[in-house]
C-alpha positions in Angstrom: -267.0 -221.5 151.7 -264.0 -222.5 149.7 -265.8 -224.8 147.1 -268.1 -221.9 146.4 -265.2 -219.5 145.8 -263.6 -222.1 143.5 -266.8 -222.4 141.5 -267.0 -218.6 141.1 -263.4 -218.5 140.0 -263.8 -221.3 137.5 -266.9 -219.7 136.1 -265.1 -216.4 135.6 -262.2 -218.2 133.9 -264.6 -219.9 131.5 -266.6 -216.8 130.7 -263.5 -214.7 130.2 -260.9 -216.9 128.4 -262.8 -219.9 127.1 -266.1 -218.2 126.1 -265.2 -214.5 125.8 -267.8 -211.9 125.1 -267.8 -210.2 121.6 -266.3 -207.1 123.1 -263.4 -209.0 124.7 -262.8 -211.0 121.6 -262.7 -207.9 119.5 -260.3 -206.1 121.8 -258.0 -209.2 121.8 -257.9 -209.5 118.0 -257.2 -205.7 117.6 -254.3 -206.0 120.1 -252.9 -209.1 118.4 -253.1 -207.5 114.9 -251.5 -204.3 116.1 -248.7 -206.2 117.7 -248.0 -208.0 114.4 -248.1 -204.7 112.4 -245.6 -203.0 114.8 -243.0 -205.8 114.4 -240.1 -204.8 112.1 -239.4 -206.8 108.9 -237.3 -209.9 109.1 -234.4 -208.4 107.1 -234.4 -205.3 109.4 -234.2 -207.5 112.5 -231.2 -209.4 111.0 -229.5 -206.0 110.3 -229.8 -206.4 106.5 -230.6 -203.2 104.6 -230.8 -204.0 100.9 -231.3 -200.4 99.9 -228.2 -199.3 101.7 -226.2 -202.2 100.2 -227.3 -201.2 96.7 -226.4 -197.6 97.3 -222.9 -198.5 98.5 -222.4 -200.9 95.5 -223.4 -198.1 93.2 -220.9 -195.7 94.9 -218.1 -198.3 94.4 -219.0 -198.6 90.7 -219.1 -194.9 90.2 -215.7 -193.8 88.8 -216.4 -190.2 89.9 -217.4 -191.0 93.4 -215.6 -189.2 96.2 -215.5 -191.3 99.4 -215.3 -189.7 102.8 -214.9 -191.2 106.3 -218.7 -191.9 106.5 -218.4 -194.8 104.1 -215.9 -196.6 106.3 -217.8 -195.7 109.5 -221.1 -197.0 108.1 -220.0 -200.6 108.2 -222.0 -203.8 107.8 -221.3 -207.4 107.2 -224.3 -208.3 105.1 -222.9 -206.6 101.9 -219.5 -208.4 101.9 -221.1 -211.8 102.6 -223.6 -211.2 99.8 -221.0 -210.3 97.3 -218.8 -213.3 98.2 -221.8 -215.5 97.9 -222.7 -213.9 94.5 -219.2 -214.4 93.2 -219.3 -218.1 94.2 -222.6 -218.6 92.4 -221.4 -216.9 89.2 -218.3 -219.1 89.2 -220.5 -222.1 89.8 -222.3 -221.5 86.6 -219.0 -221.7 84.8 -218.2 -225.0 86.4 -216.0 -223.8 89.2 -216.9 -224.7 92.8 -214.9 -222.2 94.7 -217.0 -221.3 97.7 -214.5 -222.6 100.2 -211.6 -220.9 98.3 -213.4 -217.6 98.2 -214.3 -217.5 101.9 -210.8 -218.8 102.8 -209.1 -216.1 100.9 -211.5 -213.5 102.3 -210.8 -214.5 105.9 -207.1 -214.7 105.5 -206.9 -211.5 103.4 -209.1 -209.4 105.6 -207.2 -210.4 108.7 -203.9 -209.7 107.0 -205.0 -206.3 105.8 -206.3 -205.5 109.3 -202.9 -206.3 110.9 -201.0 -204.4 108.3 -203.2 -201.3 108.6 -203.0 -201.2 112.4 -199.2 -201.6 112.2 -199.0 -198.6 109.8 -201.3 -196.3 111.7 -201.6 -195.2 115.3 -205.3 -194.4 114.8 -206.2 -198.0 114.2 -209.2 -199.6 112.5 -211.3 -202.4 113.9 -211.7 -205.7 112.0 -215.5 -205.2 111.4 -215.0 -202.0 109.4 -212.0 -203.5 107.6 -214.0 -206.4 106.4 -216.9 -204.1 105.3 -214.6 -201.9 103.2 -212.8 -204.8 101.6 -216.1 -206.6 100.8 -217.8 -203.7 99.1 -214.6 -203.0 97.1 -215.0 -206.5 95.7 -217.9 -205.4 93.5 -215.8 -204.8 90.3 -214.5 -208.3 90.5 -218.0 -209.7 90.8 -218.9 -207.7 87.7 -215.8 -209.1 86.0 -216.9 -212.7 86.7 -220.3 -212.0 85.3 -218.8 -210.5 82.1 -216.4 -213.4 81.6 -219.4 -215.7 82.0 -221.7 -213.8 79.7 -219.2 -213.1 77.0 -217.6 -216.6 77.1 -214.1 -215.1 76.9 -211.1 -217.3 76.8 -208.7 -217.0 79.7 -205.9 -216.3 77.3 -207.7 -213.6 75.3 -206.4 -210.0 75.4 -209.8 -208.6 76.4 -210.1 -210.9 79.4 -206.6 -209.8 80.5 -207.5 -206.1 80.2 -210.8 -206.5 82.0 -209.0 -208.4 84.8 -206.4 -205.7 85.2 -209.1 -203.0 85.2 -211.1 -204.9 87.9 -208.0 -205.2 90.1 -207.1 -201.5 89.7 -210.7 -200.4 90.3 -211.1 -202.5 93.5 -207.6 -201.5 94.8 -208.2 -197.8 94.1 -211.6 -197.8 95.7 -210.5 -199.6 98.9 -207.4 -197.4 99.1 -209.4 -194.2 98.9 -211.8 -195.4 101.6 -209.0 -196.5 104.0 -207.1 -193.3 103.4 -210.1 -191.1 104.2 -211.1 -193.3 107.2 -207.7 -193.5 108.8 -206.2 -190.2 107.6 -203.2 -191.9 105.9 -202.7 -189.9 102.7 -198.9 -190.2 103.0 -199.1 -194.0 103.1 -201.5 -194.3 100.1 -199.2 -196.5 98.0 -198.2 -198.6 101.0 -201.8 -199.3 101.5 -202.5 -200.0 97.8 -199.8 -202.7 97.4 -201.3 -205.4 99.7 -204.8 -204.5 98.6 -203.7 -205.1 94.9 -202.3 -208.5 95.9 -205.5 -209.5 97.7 -207.8 -208.5 94.8 -205.4 -210.1 92.2 -205.9 -213.4 94.1 -209.6 -213.1 93.6 -209.2 -212.3 89.9 -207.0 -215.4 89.5 -209.6 -217.8 90.7 -212.2 -215.9 88.6 -210.3 -216.1 85.3 -208.5 -219.5 85.8 
């Protein structure tokens, strides 16, 4: 009784899974292909939206852009990491290996700004959004490093000094506007701008020198 049942079960297994019928094989291939098509792209699974990163970078580079609280609320870590990595690669082409310095300054600077802002405001701001705002505001300095590399400017030239001052002012003004709108701190605008200017000036120093 039992051996016969085992033979029937093994025959069903072989006919179904080992030697499936054309209808079964077709349905299995359709199901498998549809499951692959429904899977999201790899960058989307990692939380990296290149189109959104490019839109935010363009907004930072736009001198007439008006930032509201949505820019600070829509935070991500992919953009800041990308711009820090891009800055390191540009400096690498000029013979400066500063990846560790860049990420070290970024970690210490972001944490310091986070502490200062939360001491100044009762509303508070989490570290994730602070890093996102500071990272996107680094775009003018990345552009500065590219210009210094492409124009082969000397570090002592007047044009290099003017471009460096412009990059610091641009990054500081952008980050200040975003923080002011996000945390509703219009009265403390200049108090916010001062530590931000010091942070971005440190990035410009390693870019120029």
